[in-house]
C-alpha positions as CSV (number, residue, x, y, z in Angstrom):
1,M,-17.9,5.1,-23.6
2,R,-16.2,5.2,-20.2
3,A,-13.3,7.3,-19.0
4,E,-10.2,5.3,-18.3
5,V,-10.1,6.4,-14.7
6,E,-13.6,5.0,-14.0
7,L,-12.3,1.5,-15.1
8,Y,-10.1,1.3,-11.9
9,A,-12.1,3.5,-9.5
10,R,-14.5,0.8,-8.3
11,R,-11.8,-1.6,-7.2
12,S,-11.3,-2.6,-3.5
13,S,-8.1,-1.5,-1.7
14,P,-7.2,0.6,1.4
15,V,-7.0,3.7,-0.9
16,H,-10.2,2.9,-2.8
17,N,-12.2,2.3,0.4
18,W,-11.0,5.5,2.0
19,D,-13.6,8.2,2.5
20,A,-12.9,10.6,-0.3
21,R,-13.2,13.7,1.9
22,W,-10.5,12.4,4.2
23,K,-8.4,11.1,1.3
24,L,-8.5,14.6,-0.4
25,A,-7.6,16.3,2.8
26,A,-4.7,14.0,3.5
27,A,-3.4,14.2,-0.1
28,G,-3.7,17.9,-0.2
29,L,-1.7,18.2,3.1
30,F,1.0,15.8,1.9
31,M,1.3,17.7,-1.4
32,A,1.7,21.0,0.4
33,V,4.5,19.5,2.5
34,L,6.1,18.2,-0.7
35,V,6.1,21.6,-2.2
36,S,7.8,23.1,0.9
37,L,10.6,20.6,1.0
38,Q,14.0,22.2,0.4
39,T,16.4,19.2,0.2
40,P,16.6,16.5,-2.5
41,G,17.0,13.8,0.2
42,A,13.7,14.7,1.9
43,A,12.0,15.1,-1.7
44,A,13.2,11.5,-2.5
45,L,11.7,10.2,0.7
46,G,8.4,12.1,-0.1
47,A,8.5,10.4,-3.5
48,G,9.0,7.0,-1.8
49,V,5.9,7.7,0.4
50,A,3.9,8.7,-2.7
51,F,4.8,5.5,-4.4
52,A,3.7,3.7,-1.2
53,W,0.2,5.3,-1.7
54,L,0.2,4.1,-5.3
55,V,1.2,0.5,-4.4
56,T,-1.5,0.5,-1.7
57,A,-4.1,1.5,-4.3
58,R,-3.2,-1.7,-6.3
59,L,-3.5,-0.2,-9.7
60,P,-2.1,-2.0,-12.8
61,W,1.6,-1.4,-13.2
62,R,1.3,-1.0,-16.9
63,L,-1.1,1.9,-16.4
64,V,1.1,3.4,-13.8
65,L,4.3,3.3,-15.8
66,S,2.5,4.6,-18.8
67,R,1.2,7.7,-16.9
68,L,4.5,8.3,-15.2
69,G,6.3,7.9,-18.4
70,T,4.1,10.6,-20.1
71,A,5.0,13.0,-17.1
72,Q,8.7,12.4,-17.9
73,I,8.3,14.5,-21.1
74,I,7.8,17.6,-18.9
75,L,10.0,16.6,-15.9
76,L,13.2,15.3,-17.6
77,P,14.1,18.6,-19.4
78,C,14.5,20.1,-15.9
79,L,17.3,17.5,-15.1
80,V,19.0,18.3,-18.4
81,I,18.9,22.1,-18.5
82,L,19.5,23.4,-14.9
83,P,22.8,21.7,-14.3
84,F,24.3,23.4,-17.3
85,S,22.5,26.8,-16.9
86,W,22.4,27.6,-13.2
87,A,25.1,29.6,-11.7
88,G,26.9,28.1,-8.8
89,E,29.9,25.9,-7.8
90,P,31.2,24.2,-11.0
91,T,32.4,20.7,-11.5
92,R,33.5,18.8,-14.6
93,L,31.9,15.6,-15.9
94,G,34.2,14.5,-18.6
95,P,34.3,17.4,-21.2
96,L,31.2,19.0,-19.6
97,N,31.0,21.8,-17.0
98,L,28.1,21.3,-14.5
99,S,26.9,23.4,-11.7
100,L,26.5,21.5,-8.4
101,D,23.9,23.9,-7.2
102,G,21.9,23.5,-10.5
103,L,22.2,19.8,-10.2
104,R,20.8,19.9,-6.6
105,L,18.0,22.2,-7.6
106,A,17.1,20.0,-10.7
107,G,17.0,16.9,-8.5
108,L,14.8,18.6,-5.9
109,L,12.4,20.0,-8.5
110,Y,12.2,16.7,-10.3
111,L,11.6,14.6,-7.1
112,R,8.9,17.1,-5.8
113,A,7.1,17.0,-9.1
114,L,7.4,13.2,-9.5
115,A,6.0,12.7,-5.9
116,I,3.1,15.1,-6.6
117,V,2.2,13.4,-9.9
118,T,2.4,9.9,-8.2
119,L,0.1,11.0,-5.4
120,G,-2.3,12.5,-7.9
121,L,-2.4,9.2,-9.8
122,A,-3.3,7.3,-6.6
123,V,-6.1,9.7,-5.7
124,V,-7.7,10.2,-9.1
125,Y,-7.6,6.5,-10.2
126,S,-9.0,5.3,-6.9
127,T,-12.0,7.7,-6.7
128,P,-14.9,7.9,-9.2
129,M,-15.2,11.3,-10.7
130,V,-18.7,11.9,-9.2
131,V,-17.5,11.1,-5.7
132,L,-14.3,13.2,-6.2
133,L,-16.4,16.3,-7.1
134,R,-18.8,15.7,-4.3
135,A,-16.0,15.6,-1.9
136,L,-14.6,18.8,-3.3
137,Q,-18.0,20.3,-2.8
138,A,-17.8,19.3,0.9
139,F,-14.7,21.5,1.1
140,R,-16.8,24.5,-0.2
141,L,-16.1,24.3,-3.9
142,P,-19.0,26.2,-5.5
143,R,-21.9,24.0,-6.3
144,V,-22.5,25.5,-9.7
145,L,-18.9,24.7,-10.7
146,V,-19.4,21.1,-9.5
147,E,-22.6,20.7,-11.6
148,I,-21.0,22.2,-14.7
149,T,-17.9,19.9,-14.3
150,L,-20.1,16.9,-13.8
151,L,-22.1,17.6,-17.0
152,T,-19.0,18.4,-19.0
153,Y,-17.3,15.1,-17.8
154,R,-20.4,13.1,-18.5
155,Y,-20.9,14.1,-22.1
156,L,-17.3,14.9,-23.2
157,F,-16.6,11.3,-23.8
158,T,-20.0,10.9,-25.8
159,L,-19.0,13.7,-28.1
160,W,-15.6,12.3,-28.4
161,W,-17.1,9.0,-29.4
162,E,-19.2,10.5,-32.1
163,L,-16.1,12.3,-33.5
164,T,-14.3,9.0,-33.5
165,R,-17.2,7.4,-35.5
166,M,-17.0,10.2,-38.0
167,R,-13.2,9.5,-38.4
168,W,-13.9,5.8,-39.0
169,A,-16.6,6.8,-41.6
170,L,-14.1,9.0,-43.4
171,A,-11.4,6.3,-43.3
172,A,-13.9,3.7,-44.7
173,R,-14.5,6.0,-47.6
174,G,-10.8,6.3,-48.4
175,F,-10.3,9.9,-47.0
176,Q,-6.8,10.9,-46.3
177,T,-5.6,14.2,-44.9
178,R,-3.7,16.1,-47.5
179,G,-2.8,19.8,-47.9
180,G,-5.1,20.4,-50.7
181,L,-8.3,22.6,-50.7
182,R,-10.5,19.6,-51.1
183,S,-9.2,18.0,-47.9
184,H,-9.6,21.3,-46.0
185,R,-13.2,21.6,-47.3
186,T,-14.0,18.0,-46.1
187,L,-12.5,18.7,-42.7
188,A,-14.5,21.9,-42.4
189,Q,-17.7,20.1,-43.2
190,V,-16.9,17.4,-40.5
191,V,-16.4,20.2,-37.9
192,G,-19.6,21.9,-39.0
193,V,-21.6,18.6,-38.7
194,S,-20.0,17.9,-35.3
195,L,-21.0,21.4,-34.0
196,V,-24.6,20.9,-35.2
197,R,-24.9,17.5,-33.7
198,S,-23.5,18.9,-30.4
199,M,-26.0,21.6,-30.3
200,E,-28.9,19.1,-31.0
201,R,-27.7,16.9,-28.3
202,T,-27.4,19.8,-25.8
203,E,-30.9,20.8,-26.4
204,R,-32.1,17.1,-25.9
205,I,-30.2,16.9,-22.7
206,Q,-31.8,20.2,-21.5
207,L,-35.2,18.9,-22.3
208,A,-34.4,15.5,-20.6
209,L,-33.2,17.3,-17.4
210,R,-36.3,19.4,-17.3
211,C,-38.5,16.4,-17.7
212,R,-36.9,14.9,-14.7
213,G,-37.5,17.9,-12.5
214,F,-34.1,19.5,-12.7
215,Q,-33.9,22.7,-10.8
216,G,-30.2,23.5,-11.1
217,R,-28.9,20.8,-8.7
218,L,-27.8,17.3,-9.7
219,R,-28.8,14.7,-7.1
220,T,-26.7,11.5,-6.7
221,L,-27.0,8.5,-4.5
222,Q,-23.5,9.2,-3.0
223,N,-23.5,9.6,0.7
224,F,-20.3,10.0,2.7
225,H,-19.8,7.8,5.8
226,S,-16.5,8.2,7.6
227,G,-15.5,5.7,10.2
228,R,-12.6,5.0,12.5
229,A,-10.5,3.5,9.6
230,D,-10.8,6.6,7.5
231,R,-9.8,8.8,10.4
232,F,-6.9,6.6,11.3
233,K,-5.6,6.6,7.7
234,A,-5.9,10.4,7.6
235,L,-4.0,10.6,11.0
236,A,-1.4,8.3,9.6
237,A,-0.9,10.4,6.5
238,T,-0.7,13.5,8.6
239,A,1.9,11.9,10.9
240,G,3.9,11.0,7.9
241,A,3.9,14.5,6.5
242,V,5.0,15.9,9.8
243,A,7.6,13.3,10.2
244,L,9.0,14.2,6.7
245,L,9.3,17.8,7.7
246,V,11.0,16.9,11.0
247,W,13.4,14.6,9.1
248,E,14.3,17.4,6.8
249,R,14.9,19.9,9.6
250,H,16.8,17.7,12.1
251,A,18.2,14.8,10.1
252,W,16.9,12.0,12.4
253,G,17.8,14.1,15.4
254,G,21.3,15.1,14.2
255,G,22.4,18.4,12.7
256,I,20.3,20.7,10.6
257,I,20.3,19.6,7.0
258,P,21.4,22.4,4.6
259,T,18.4,23.9,2.8
260,W,17.9,25.2,-0.7
261,P,18.4,28.0,-1.4
């Protein structure tokens, strides 16, 4: 069973072919700039740049819209609550009283978060998990944490597949979840069997690693090679982040844009 992100991480695009170290550095810098923005206009422009990353990655639009739609469950309440609860200059929208300051703040937070989520999708879905973690290790992420995460990621989907098979077996036998004691007993037995199988699999994995000479370090065939194209992309992303900050501060060379708060 493969993770969904791995289905699209081996494609070819300017984002996929970008050295993961430079990609993470550029994305991290751009996210830091997005967090520091103080005006909805600049945040909207930042969201547009993040969508440009996503378009360049050539991911399926059905996948993109699905993930962004899921994010709206968390983001949209911000747009609904803040305009009515934030103190500030009031205005009327039909029978409703709104706060203009709250509306600006809600728009700013929404656009910031949307841009960061979009940028994260472009990075995660264009980089295999092993490569992504190795790139993080290049930025001094503790090696032990990388190894634990890799093993967890590798076998999490295997355990989930076993649990899915058990659910299918229960459904084939006509089991339906009810509130009675018998249903709870059956579910408890399923959990117990899953724990026992997980322990047995863990022991087999440990023995297999020892047989292969494992000494606390997972070795992969991944080697990083950065070229001119990788450095140029990183430079372009950095220039875009700086230009976004300059645009916010000087409004295309004009007066200073009012900031929030």
